[in-house]
N, CA, C and O atoms as CSV, one atom per row, in Angstrom:
chain,resi,resn,atom,element,x,y,z
A,1,MET,N,N,56.647,162.558,87.154
A,1,MET,CA,C,56.902,161.382,87.975
A,1,MET,C,C,56.377,160.141,87.265
A,1,MET,O,O,55.304,159.635,87.592
A,2,GLY,N,N,57.110,159.676,86.330
A,2,GLY,CA,C,56.688,158.504,85.586
A,2,GLY,C,C,57.468,157.265,86.008
A,2,GLY,O,O,58.144,157.226,87.036
A,3,ARG,N,N,57.335,156.277,85.171
A,3,ARG,CA,C,58.027,155.018,85.458
A,3,ARG,C,C,59.537,155.149,85.336
A,3,ARG,O,O,60.277,154.449,86.028
A,4,ALA,N,N,59.991,156.013,84.486
A,4,ALA,CA,C,61.433,156.175,84.287
A,4,ALA,C,C,62.112,156.619,85.579
A,4,ALA,O,O,63.223,156.189,85.888
A,5,GLU,N,N,61.436,157.476,86.324
A,5,GLU,CA,C,62.010,157.946,87.582
A,5,GLU,C,C,62.064,156.822,88.613
A,5,GLU,O,O,63.046,156.710,89.348
A,6,ASN,N,N,61.030,155.992,88.680
A,6,ASN,CA,C,61.011,154.874,89.619
A,6,ASN,C,C,62.061,153.830,89.269
A,6,ASN,O,O,62.665,153.240,90.164
A,7,LYS,N,N,62.290,153.591,87.973
A,7,LYS,CA,C,63.281,152.600,87.561
A,7,LYS,C,C,64.686,153.033,87.944
A,7,LYS,O,O,65.494,152.198,88.351
A,8,SER,N,N,64.993,154.300,87.824
A,8,SER,CA,C,66.338,154.763,88.149
A,8,SER,C,C,66.559,154.821,89.661
A,8,SER,O,O,67.697,154.795,90.130
A,9,LYS,N,N,65.472,154.898,90.412
A,9,LYS,CA,C,65.590,155.012,91.864
A,9,LYS,C,C,65.968,153.674,92.517
A,9,LYS,O,O,66.746,153.651,93.470
A,10,TYR,N,N,65.420,152.563,92.007
A,10,TYR,CA,C,65.656,151.257,92.602
A,10,TYR,C,C,66.352,150.344,91.600
A,10,TYR,O,O,65.959,150.283,90.435
A,11,ARG,N,N,67.379,149.641,92.047
A,11,ARG,CA,C,68.068,148.675,91.210
A,11,ARG,C,C,67.499,147.293,91.471
A,11,ARG,O,O,67.201,146.932,92.610
A,12,LYS,N,N,67.354,146.532,90.408
A,12,LYS,CA,C,66.865,145.167,90.547
A,12,LYS,C,C,68.026,144.246,90.901
A,12,LYS,O,O,69.166,144.469,90.493
A,13,VAL,N,N,67.712,143.215,91.664
A,13,VAL,CA,C,68.699,142.195,92.017
A,13,VAL,C,C,68.242,140.909,91.341
A,13,VAL,O,O,67.100,140.481,91.510
A,14,SER,N,N,69.137,140.299,90.576
A,14,SER,CA,C,68.769,139.105,89.823
A,14,SER,C,C,68.644,137.889,90.732
A,14,SER,O,O,69.091,137.897,91.879
A,15,VAL,N,N,68.029,136.852,90.192
A,15,VAL,CA,C,67.876,135.599,90.936
A,15,VAL,C,C,69.245,135.004,91.249
A,15,VAL,O,O,69.473,134.525,92.360
A,16,TRP,N,N,70.155,135.030,90.283
A,16,TRP,CA,C,71.506,134.484,90.503
A,16,TRP,C,C,72.240,135.262,91.595
A,16,TRP,O,O,72.977,134.679,92.391
A,17,ASN,N,N,72.036,136.573,91.628
A,17,ASN,CA,C,72.654,137.392,92.666
A,17,ASN,C,C,72.115,137.010,94.040
A,17,ASN,O,O,72.881,136.912,94.999
A,18,TRP,N,N,70.796,136.793,94.146
A,18,TRP,CA,C,70.211,136.372,95.422
A,18,TRP,C,C,70.711,134.987,95.816
A,18,TRP,O,O,70.967,134.733,96.993
A,19,MET,N,N,70.851,134.089,94.839
A,19,MET,CA,C,71.360,132.744,95.155
A,19,MET,C,C,72.785,132.823,95.703
A,19,MET,O,O,73.118,132.139,96.671
A,20,GLY,N,N,73.619,133.648,95.089
A,20,GLY,CA,C,74.977,133.842,95.601
A,20,GLY,C,C,74.979,134.445,96.990
A,20,GLY,O,O,75.784,134.064,97.840
A,21,THR,N,N,74.083,135.381,97.218
A,21,THR,CA,C,73.967,136.008,98.535
A,21,THR,C,C,73.580,134.971,99.592
A,21,THR,O,O,74.165,134.936,100.675
A,22,LEU,N,N,72.596,134.131,99.275
A,22,LEU,CA,C,72.156,133.112,100.235
A,22,LEU,C,C,73.237,132.065,100.490
A,22,LEU,O,O,73.379,131.583,101.613
A,23,ILE,N,N,73.997,131.712,99.461
A,23,ILE,CA,C,75.105,130.762,99.656
A,23,ILE,C,C,76.163,131.379,100.565
A,23,ILE,O,O,76.659,130.712,101.473
A,24,LEU,N,N,76.515,132.640,100.334
A,24,LEU,CA,C,77.488,133.304,101.204
A,24,LEU,C,C,76.994,133.401,102.639
A,24,LEU,O,O,77.774,133.259,103.581
A,25,CYS,N,N,75.705,133.642,102.805
A,25,CYS,CA,C,75.139,133.782,104.149
A,25,CYS,C,C,75.014,132.442,104.869
A,25,CYS,O,O,74.773,132.415,106.076
A,26,SER,N,N,75.172,131.340,104.154
A,26,SER,CA,C,75.075,130.033,104.803
A,26,SER,C,C,76.424,129.513,105.281
A,26,SER,O,O,76.474,128.473,105.939
A,27,ILE,N,N,77.514,130.199,104.974
A,27,ILE,CA,C,78.849,129.772,105.395
A,27,ILE,C,C,79.195,130.475,106.710
A,27,ILE,O,O,79.283,131.703,106.748
A,28,PRO,N,N,79.393,129.708,107.791
A,28,PRO,CA,C,79.708,130.337,109.084
A,28,PRO,C,C,80.996,131.156,109.012
A,28,PRO,O,O,81.978,130.736,108.399
A,29,GLY,N,N,80.981,132.303,109.632
A,29,GLY,CA,C,82.138,133.188,109.635
A,29,GLY,C,C,82.154,134.109,108.431
A,29,GLY,O,O,82.295,135.324,108.572
A,30,VAL,N,N,82.012,133.538,107.257
A,30,VAL,CA,C,81.975,134.327,106.028
A,30,VAL,C,C,80.720,135.182,105.996
A,30,VAL,O,O,80.720,136.291,105.460
A,31,ASN,N,N,79.640,134.647,106.582
A,31,ASN,CA,C,78.366,135.369,106.525
A,31,ASN,C,C,78.446,136.735,107.215
A,31,ASN,O,O,77.886,137.708,106.711
A,32,LEU,N,N,79.115,136.818,108.333
A,32,LEU,CA,C,79.215,138.105,109.034
A,32,LEU,C,C,79.974,139.123,108.197
A,32,LEU,O,O,79.562,140.277,108.089
A,33,ILE,N,N,81.084,138.693,107.606
A,33,ILE,CA,C,81.876,139.596,106.766
A,33,ILE,C,C,81.072,140.014,105.539
A,33,ILE,O,O,81.057,141.187,105.168
A,34,ALA,N,N,80.400,139.040,104.910
A,34,ALA,CA,C,79.608,139.339,103.712
A,34,ALA,C,C,78.469,140.303,104.038
A,34,ALA,O,O,78.212,141.233,103.274
A,35,LEU,N,N,77.788,140.095,105.157
A,35,LEU,CA,C,76.676,140.978,105.514
A,35,LEU,C,C,77.149,142.406,105.771
A,35,LEU,O,O,76.491,143.365,105.367
A,36,ILE,N,N,78.272,142.541,106.433
A,36,ILE,CA,C,78.818,143.881,106.685
A,36,ILE,C,C,79.190,144.549,105.365
A,36,ILE,O,O,78.933,145.737,105.173
A,37,LEU,N,N,79.798,143.779,104.448
A,37,LEU,CA,C,80.148,144.341,103.142
A,37,LEU,C,C,78.905,144.699,102.331
A,37,LEU,O,O,78.897,145.710,101.629
A,38,PHE,N,N,77.856,143.884,102.419
A,38,PHE,CA,C,76.612,144.204,101.721
A,38,PHE,C,C,76.002,145.496,102.267
A,38,PHE,O,O,75.489,146.315,101.506
A,39,ILE,N,N,76.060,145.671,103.579
A,39,ILE,CA,C,75.509,146.894,104.179
A,39,ILE,C,C,76.268,148.121,103.676
A,39,ILE,O,O,75.668,149.164,103.417
A,40,ILE,N,N,77.582,147.994,103.540
A,40,ILE,CA,C,78.393,149.138,103.136
A,40,ILE,C,C,78.334,149.396,101.630
A,40,ILE,O,O,78.181,150.538,101.197
A,41,PHE,N,N,78.458,148.316,100.823
A,41,PHE,CA,C,78.670,148.505,99.390
A,41,PHE,C,C,77.503,148.148,98.481
A,41,PHE,O,O,77.611,148.346,97.271
A,42,ALA,N,N,76.402,147.636,98.995
A,42,ALA,CA,C,75.294,147.222,98.122
A,42,ALA,C,C,74.665,148.430,97.445
A,42,ALA,O,O,74.396,149.450,98.079
A,43,LYS,N,N,74.434,148.291,96.137
A,43,LYS,CA,C,73.800,149.367,95.389
A,43,LYS,C,C,72.284,149.256,95.433
A,43,LYS,O,O,71.582,150.257,95.290
A,44,ALA,N,N,71.780,148.049,95.630
A,44,ALA,CA,C,70.334,147.834,95.688
A,44,ALA,C,C,69.854,147.959,97.133
A,44,ALA,O,O,70.423,147.355,98.043
A,45,GLN,N,N,68.807,148.745,97.330
A,45,GLN,CA,C,68.259,148.946,98.672
A,45,GLN,C,C,67.726,147.652,99.264
A,45,GLN,O,O,67.803,147.450,100.476
A,46,SER,N,N,67.181,146.768,98.420
A,46,SER,CA,C,66.642,145.507,98.937
A,46,SER,C,C,67.744,144.629,99.530
A,46,SER,O,O,67.542,143.977,100.554
A,47,LYS,N,N,68.911,144.618,98.879
A,47,LYS,CA,C,70.019,143.811,99.401
A,47,LYS,C,C,70.565,144.414,100.691
A,47,LYS,O,O,70.921,143.681,101.613
A,48,ARG,N,N,70.633,145.720,100.763
A,48,ARG,CA,C,71.095,146.387,101.984
A,48,ARG,C,C,70.134,146.125,103.145
A,48,ARG,O,O,70.572,145.862,104.265
A,49,SER,N,N,68.845,146.194,102.885
A,49,SER,CA,C,67.848,145.927,103.930
A,49,SER,C,C,67.913,144.470,104.387
A,49,SER,O,O,67.801,144.186,105.579
A,50,PHE,N,N,68.093,143.549,103.440
A,50,PHE,CA,C,68.236,142.136,103.780
A,50,PHE,C,C,69.449,141.914,104.678
A,50,PHE,O,O,69.373,141.182,105.664
A,51,ALA,N,N,70.567,142.548,104.332
A,51,ALA,CA,C,71.792,142.382,105.117
A,51,ALA,C,C,71.620,142.932,106.534
A,51,ALA,O,O,72.089,142.320,107.494
A,52,ILE,N,N,70.966,144.056,106.670
A,52,ILE,CA,C,70.730,144.634,108.001
A,52,ILE,C,C,69.838,143.705,108.823
A,52,ILE,O,O,70.116,143.450,109.995
A,53,ALA,N,N,68.770,143.201,108.210
A,53,ALA,CA,C,67.857,142.313,108.935
A,53,ALA,C,C,68.559,141.027,109.353
A,53,ALA,O,O,68.370,140.567,110.479
A,54,MET,N,N,69.363,140.438,108.473
A,54,MET,CA,C,70.083,139.205,108.809
A,54,MET,C,C,71.101,139.445,109.924
A,54,MET,O,O,71.242,138.618,110.825
A,55,LEU,N,N,71.800,140.557,109.865
A,55,LEU,CA,C,72.793,140.859,110.900
A,55,LEU,C,C,72.124,141.063,112.253
A,55,LEU,O,O,72.637,140.597,113.270
A,56,VAL,N,N,70.990,141.748,112.281
A,56,VAL,CA,C,70.255,141.935,113.538
A,56,VAL,C,C,69.784,140.591,114.084
A,56,VAL,O,O,69.888,140.345,115.286
A,57,LEU,N,N,69.264,139.712,113.215
A,57,LEU,CA,C,68.822,138.387,113.664
A,57,LEU,C,C,69.982,137.552,114.204
A,57,LEU,O,O,69.831,136.867,115.216
A,58,GLU,N,N,71.132,137.601,113.541
A,58,GLU,CA,C,72.284,136.844,114.017
A,58,GLU,C,C,72.778,137.358,115.365
A,58,GLU,O,O,73.138,136.566,116.236
A,59,LEU,N,N,72.799,138.665,115.541
A,59,LEU,CA,C,73.219,139.223,116.830
A,59,LEU,C,C,72.221,138.884,117.930
A,59,LEU,O,O,72.620,138.613,119.063
A,60,LEU,N,N,70.938,138.896,117.612
A,60,LEU,CA,C,69.916,138.521,118.583
A,60,LEU,C,C,70.055,137.054,118.982
A,60,LEU,O,O,69.965,136.727,120.165
A,61,CYS,N,N,70.273,136.177,118.022
A,61,CYS,CA,C,70.463,134.749,118.330
A,61,CYS,C,C,71.713,134.528,119.164
A,61,CYS,O,O,71.698,133.733,120.104
A,62,ALA,N,N,72.792,135.220,118.832
A,62,ALA,CA,C,74.028,135.087,119.615
A,62,ALA,C,C,73.807,135.551,121.054
A,62,ALA,O,O,74.295,134.916,121.989
A,63,ALA,N,N,73.076,136.649,121.238
A,63,ALA,CA,C,72.797,137.143,122.585
A,63,ALA,C,C,71.941,136.153,123.371
A,63,ALA,O,O,72.167,135.949,124.563
A,64,LEU,N,N,70.963,135.538,122.713
A,64,LEU,CA,C,70.127,134.545,123.391
A,64,LEU,C,C,70.920,133.298,123.771
A,64,LEU,O,O,70.702,132.728,124.840
A,65,ILE,N,N,71.824,132.877,122.920
A,65,ILE,CA,C,72.651,131.706,123.228
A,65,ILE,C,C,73.582,132.001,124.399
A,65,ILE,O,O,73.738,131.164,125.288
A,66,ILE,N,N,74.196,133.171,124.408
A,66,ILE,CA,C,75.071,133.542,125.525
A,66,ILE,C,C,74.266,133.629,126.816
A,66,ILE,O,O,74.730,133.174,127.861
A,67,ALA,N,N,73.078,134.202,126.760
A,67,ALA,CA,C,72.231,134.290,127.945
A,67,ALA,C,C,71.850,132.899,128.445
A,67,ALA,O,O,71.813,132.664,129.653
A,68,ALA,N,N,71.568,131.979,127.528
A,68,ALA,CA,C,71.226,130.610,127.931
A,68,ALA,C,C,72.394,129.944,128.625
A,68,ALA,O,O,72.192,129.238,129.613
A,69,PHE,N,N,73.613,130.147,128.140
A,69,PHE,CA,C,74.782,129.567,128.791
A,69,PHE,C,C,75.059,130.188,130.146
A,69,PHE,O,O,75.590,129.517,131.032
A,70,LEU,N,N,74.711,131.455,130.327
A,70,LEU,CA,C,74.903,132.100,131.630
A,70,LEU,C,C,73.843,131.691,132.640
A,70,LEU,O,O,74.130,131.596,133.834
A,71,VAL,N,N,72.623,131.450,132.178
A,71,VAL,CA,C,71.517,131.138,133.083
A,71,VAL,C,C,71.428,129.645,133.376
A,71,VAL,O,O,71.125,129.258,134.505
A,72,PHE,N,N,71.686,128.801,132.384
A,72,PHE,CA,C,71.522,127.352,132.537
A,72,PHE,C,C,72.798,126.584,132.215
A,72,PHE,O,O,72.756,125.702,131.357
A,73,PRO,N,N,73.928,126.867,132.852
A,73,PRO,CA,C,75.165,126.180,132.462
A,73,PRO,C,C,75.137,124.676,132.769
A,73,PRO,O,O,75.600,123.875,131.957
A,74,ASP,N,N,74.604,124.290,133.922
A,74,ASP,CA,C,74.594,122.876,134.295
A,74,ASP,C,C,73.649,122.066,133.413
A,74,ASP,O,O,73.976,120.953,133.000
A,75,GLN,N,N,72.489,122.625,133.130
A,75,GLN,CA,C,71.518,121.919,132.288
A,75,GLN,C,C,72.056,121.749,130.867
A,75,GLN,O,O,71.859,120.702,130.250
A,76,LEU,N,N,72.730,122.770,130.350
A,76,LEU,CA,C,73.295,122.666,129.006
A,76,LEU,C,C,74.461,121.685,128.969
A,76,LEU,O,O,74.643,120.975,127.980
A,77,ALA,N,N,75.257,121.641,130.049
A,77,ALA,CA,C,76.348,120.666,130.111
A,77,ALA,C,C,75.787,119.247,130.171
A,77,ALA,O,O,76.323,118.342,129.531
A,78,GLN,N,N,74.729,119.051,130.925
A,78,GLN,CA,C,74.103,117.741,131.002
A,78,GLN,C,C,73.493,117.351,129.656
A,78,GLN,O,O,73.602,116.200,129.233
A,79,PHE,N,N,72.861,118.296,128.993
A,79,PHE,CA,C,72.275,118.038,127.679
A,79,PHE,C,C,73.350,117.658,126.666
A,79,PHE,O,O,73.164,116.732,125.876
A,80,ALA,N,N,74.478,118.374,126.690
A,80,ALA,CA,C,75.579,118.056,125.779
A,80,ALA,C,C,76.152,116.679,126.088
A,80,ALA,O,O,76.487,115.928,125.173
A,81,ALA,N,N,76.266,116.344,127.364
A,81,ALA,CA,C,76.769,115.024,127.740
A,81,ALA,C,C,75.805,113.922,127.308
A,81,ALA,O,O,76.231,112.854,126.867
A,82,ASP,N,N,74.520,114.184,127.434
A,82,ASP,CA,C,73.526,113.204,126.977
A,82,ASP,C,C,73.620,112.988,125.470
A,82,ASP,O,O,73.462,111.866,124.989
A,83,LEU,N,N,73.872,114.039,124.742
A,83,LEU,CA,C,74.014,113.901,123.296
A,83,LEU,C,C,75.260,113.098,122.932
A,83,LEU,O,O,75.250,112.329,121.971
A,84,ARG,N,N,76.338,113.283,123.708
A,84,ARG,CA,C,77.565,112.529,123.466
A,84,ARG,C,C,77.482,111.116,124.017
A,84,ARG,O,O,78.229,110.239,123.581
A,85,GLY,N,N,76.593,110.884,124.961
A,85,GLY,CA,C,76.452,109.569,125.565
A,85,GLY,C,C,77.391,109.339,126.735
A,85,GLY,O,O,77.663,108.192,127.089
A,86,GLY,N,N,77.894,110.412,127.343
A,86,GLY,CA,C,78.827,110.272,128.462
A,86,GLY,C,C,78.353,111.022,129.683
A,86,GLY,O,O,77.195,111.428,129.771
A,87,ASP,N,N,79.276,111.204,130.642
A,87,ASP,CA,C,78.970,111.934,131.872
A,87,ASP,C,C,79.112,113.434,131.638
A,87,ASP,O,O,79.857,113.883,130.766
A,88,ALA,N,N,78.379,114.187,132.439
A,88,ALA,CA,C,78.412,115.641,132.304
A,88,ALA,C,C,79.706,116.187,132.889
A,88,ALA,O,O,80.211,115.684,133.893
A,89,VAL,N,N,80.231,117.219,132.251
A,89,VAL,CA,C,81.414,117.924,132.734
A,89,VAL,C,C,80.943,119.306,133.132
A,89,VAL,O,O,80.226,119.966,132.379
A,90,LEU,N,N,81.350,119.755,134.336
A,90,LEU,CA,C,80.925,121.078,134.796
A,90,LEU,C,C,81.505,122.169,133.919
A,90,LEU,O,O,82.703,122.184,133.634
A,91,VAL,N,N,80.655,123.070,133.500
A,91,VAL,CA,C,81.093,124.175,132.645
A,91,VAL,C,C,81.668,125.285,133.506
A,91,VAL,O,O,82.694,125.871,133.161
A,92,MET,N,N,81.009,125.582,134.639
A,92,MET,CA,C,81.444,126.648,135.531
A,92,MET,C,C,81.707,126.043,136.920
A,92,MET,O,O,80.915,125.236,137.407
A,93,PRO,N,N,82.816,126.433,137.549
A,93,PRO,CA,C,83.073,125.916,138.900
A,93,PRO,C,C,82.036,126.435,139.886
A,93,PRO,O,O,81.600,127.583,139.800
A,94,GLN,N,N,81.654,125.590,140.808
A,94,GLN,CA,C,80.689,125.988,141.818
A,94,GLN,C,C,81.441,126.564,143.009
A,94,GLN,O,O,82.449,126.012,143.452
A,95,GLY,N,N,80.939,127.672,143.516
A,95,GLY,CA,C,81.672,128.310,144.587
A,95,GLY,C,C,80.878,128.804,145.696
A,95,GLY,O,O,81.425,129.360,146.649
């Protein structure tokens, strides 16, 4: 069990490869496709682990945003209207 065995077990990812990965992950829409492809086809375990962690974080953020819109629709509509500088528009009909 020497160094030769450890080197063959893990592949190194270059700085340029990480830079390309981060650029792809910063493009909305493309990032989800890229992360799924990294999970399936990445040869380096570090890149696969990064893709899994990023995908879990994105799904968690999406779930929190959806929950916020379900729990606070009027407050979020008012906040959006304040940002636009106009009157609030109801997001959900009141019944």
